[in-house]
C-alpha positions, 0 to 999 in steps of 0.5 A: 290246743291253743287260745281261741282268742287273739293273743295281745302279745303278738309282735308288730312284725306278726300283725300282717300274718295274723290278719292274713290267716283270719280264723283258725283253719285246716287244709286237709290233703283229701280235700285238695288242701282247701281252707276249712274253719275249725270250731272254737271250743273256748278257752283253749281248743279248736276241733273238727270232725271229718266223715270223709277222711280216707281210712288206711291211707296216709293223709296230710294237713296243715293248721293255720292260726293267727296266734302262731304268727310269731313262730311261723311267718304263715301262722302254720301250727307246729305243736299241740295238735291232736287227732283222736286224742293222739298228740301229733308231731310236725312231720311233713310239709304241705302246699301253701305260701311255699312249703309249710309245716304240716302233719301226716298220719294214717287212720285205721278203720277203728279210728286208731292214728299212726304217724 
C-alpha cells in the first residue's frame, strides 16, 4: 500500500535514491532477486501475482519504491506490505546495495501465508 505517484515532499537528499529506484519493483528470492516491476493500482496500491512461488518453502523478497527513499537510502519498503491479504512485518534482509530490509514468508498450498 502506497501512493502510486511520486511524492512531492521528498527531501532533496532523497532525490538521487528516487531516481535510482525508478519504477516500484520487487526482488523475489525464487527468481534470484531479479527486479520485476509492480503493477500500479492508483491511487494507493501496487500488486503482482506469481504463479511460480514455491509452496511450503520459506522465501524472501524486497520491494523498492522511490517514495520510501526518505525512510531508507535504497528505497527499500519496510511497512504496509501484504501477501494474500496478510500484513507482513519486515523480518529479513535481502541482497542489494549491501543488506537491504525485506520480507520472508511461507505460503501453504491453499494460499495461507505464515511469517
